[in-house]
C-alpha positions, 0 to 999 in steps of 0.5 A, a space after each residue: 919288341 926284342 929290347 922291351 922283352 929284355 928289359 922286362 926280364 931284367 926287371 923281373 930278375 931285379 924284383 925277385 932279387 929284391 924280394 929275396 933279400 927282404 925275406 928272413 934268411 931262415 925262410 930262404 935256406 929252408 924253402 925246398 928247391 924247385 927242380 927242373 928234372 922230370 922223370 917217369 913215364 906215361 901218366 906217371 911223371 914227376 918233378 924231382 925235389 931233391 932238397 924237400 926233406 933236408 934238415 939240420 944234420 947237427 940237430 936232426 941227423 939221419 943214417 938211412 931213411 928206411 921207410 915212411 908212412 902218412 897219417 890221417 892228418 897228412 903228417 909224414 912219419 919216417 923211421 931211421 936207424 939214427 938213435 938220436 931221433 929214430 922217428 922224424 915227423 914232417 909236414 907235407 912242405 918238408 918242415 920238421 914237426 917233431 921227433 922221438 925214439 932212441 931205442 932202435 939202432 937198426 930202425 927199419 920197418 914202419 907200418 901204419 894201421 888204423 885200429 878202430 879209429 886210432 892209428 898205431 905204428 909197427 916198428 921192426 929193428 933187425 939189429 935187435 930183433 924187435 917188433 913193437 907196436 907204438 902210439 904215434 907219439 912213441 908209447 910202446 903198446 906191445 912187443 911181439 915175441 922173438 920166434 926163438 923164445 917161443 920155440 918157433 926157431 931153433 937157437 941157431 936160426 937168425 931172426 932179423 925182422 924187416 917189415 910188418 903188414 896188418 890184416 883187417 882182422 888185426 893179425 900181424 905178418 912179420 917178414 924176417 927178411 935179413 934172417 931166416 926168410 920166413 913170414 911169421 903170422 901172429 894174432 893181434 895179442 901176439 900169439 903165434 899162428 904160423 910161419 911160411 916161406 923160408 930160403 930157397 929158389 922154389 916158388 913159395 920160398 924167398 931170397 931176401 923176404 924184405 917186405 910184406 904188404 896186404 893187398 886189399 884192392 879186391 875186397 873179396 880176395 885179400 892177399 899178401 904181397 911178399 917181397 923176394 928181393 933177390 928174385 926181383 919179385 913180389 910173391 903172392 900168398 893167401 892170408 893163411 900162407 898158401 902160395 898163389 903166384 909170382 910177379 917177376 920184375 926183371 932187373 928190379 931189386 924191389 923193397 916192400 910193395 906200397 899200395 895206393 888206390 889201384 896202383 902198386 909202388 915200390 922203391 928199387 934198391 938196386 938194378 942189374 947194370 954191369 954184367 947184369 949183376 946187382 950194382 950199387 947206386 942204381 936205384 929207381 922207383 917202379 909203379 904198377 897198375 891195377 892189373 900188376 903191369 909196370 907202367 912207369 919207372 921214375 929214374 929207371 928205363 921205360 917199361 917194355 913188354 914183349 909177347 906179354 913178358 916184361 923186359 929188363 928194367 934198370 936205372 936210366 938217370 943217376 938221381 937215386 942211390 938205393 931207393 928203400 921205400 916210397 910214401 904216396 900222399 893225397 895228391 899222388 906225390 911220392 916221397 922216396 926214402 933211401 938206404 946207403 945214400 950218404 945220409 941224405 934226407 927224403 926226396 919228393 917226386 911231385 906228380 905233374 
C-alpha cells in the first residue's frame, strides 16, 4: 500500500509539472501564489496571499499603497502616491483593469460614496493640501477649499488632509491628520460648517487625526469614528462634532476605521514592541465586533481582556510592515494596503 501511495504522488507531481509547462508563461507568472500561512483568531482567520496584487513595476509602479475601496461592480480601487498612476483598479483576482491620475504626489485618502445611484470618489493629498471629488474614471467634479483660503485657519496653521467621510446627507468630513489635527465639516457644495478637535491629550482632541469614518451600524444613532493614532484610539463624535467616547486599542497605531456589516476593521501601522515604543515594521490588522470588542488581530497577538479591559496588542508574525488600510469584499476577504513597505503591492487575506 505504501508503494502505491508513493507512485500516486509521483504521478500527480508529473501531471502538475506537465500541465504547468503547457500553460502560457504569462499565466504562470501572473497567477497569485497560494500561501500556507494562516493568521487571525476565532472565526476571523485568513490565508495569506502575498502576491495577489503584484504588477509590473516598470509599467504600473507604486510607492505607498495608501487606501483601497470596492465599487458596486466589485472592482478594487486603490490610491498610491506614485504620479505615474495615482489610481490603480484591480479585479478581485488581482488582475489590473486600468489606471488613471497623475496629479496627486501625496495621494493618501480614498473614500467611495454612492450619490443617488452614482458612485464617486473623494481623494485627499496631504502633500498639496487638496481634497477633490471625482468620478470613478478620474474626472474632477469638485475641489474643497483649503481652510486658509476661507479664514478657518491662520496662515501659520498647517493643512495636510489625510481622509474624508461622507454623511448620508452629503456633508463631508475632512481629517487634517498630518496638519493641525482638526476634523473639518463642509456641506455637499463645499461650504464650511464647522471644525472640531485640534491637537492635545484631552478626550476631544487628537494625536494624528489620521482617519474619519461614518458609523451607521445603528441607523437611529449615526456617529463619527475619528482616528487618534498617537493615542492608539478611535474617538466617537456626533455628526455635529460633540465628543462622545474613546475606544482605546492599546499598542495599536490604528489608521482609519472601515465598517463592514457589524464589524470594524483597521490597518495597524505600528505596534509597541521594544520598550513599548512605536516600532517600525510592526503592523497588523485588527477586527472588532458589533459591541466594539476586538475579536481578531491577523498578524498580531490574540486579543485578551482582563476585568473588561483590553490588554496590549502587538505584532506576532512578521508578515506586514506598516498596514495603512484594509478593504473588505463580499466574501469577507481582506485586502491590505501598506505604507513604507518597499513599494509592495496589496496583500490579500482570504477568509477561511
